[in-house]
C-alpha positions, 0 to 999 in steps of 0.5 A, a space after each residue: 488507454 488505447 488511443 482511440 478508446 480514450 478519444 471514444 469514452 472523451 466523445 461520449 463525454 466522459 473523463 479519464 484520469 487517474 484517482 488523484 484527478 478524481 478525488 483532487 489528490 495534493 502531493 503530499 496527499 499522493 506521496 503519502 497514499 504511494 508510500 502507505 502502498 508500497 510498504 503495505 505490499 511489501 509486508 505481504 511479499 515479505 509475509 508470504 516469502 517467509 511463509 507466514 500466516 496473517 495470524 504468526 505475524 499478529 503474534 511478532 507484532 502484538 496485534 491481531 489478525 485483522 489489524 495484518 490484514 488492514 496492515 496489508 491492505 494499507 487501510 487507511 485506520 492503520 498508523 504508518 508506525 503500525 505498516 514500518 513495525 510490521 514490515 521491519 518485524 519481518 526481518 526488513 532492514 532500514 535499507 530495505 525500507 528507503 528501496 520500498 519507499 524510494 
């Protein structure tokens, strides 16, 4: 955000920050959220690059299309192991995972 806009908003009483500030997240919580988001984004990208539907990915991991949609959205109801399992089911390696979360 441009500095002058930032200053003008603060003068009007707005408090500017990021999600970490707003939600009062600890460093480990921020790391977990960022990790989930990165893996979810990588799953979505891999699926798109392979021209697969969410239903086809669901069949690969033994899940449902709606669950794959939640994986791709990094929904908090999706366990981290399902995010990683889906990533691997799309042909990614442990080295790919390290690059994604690194």
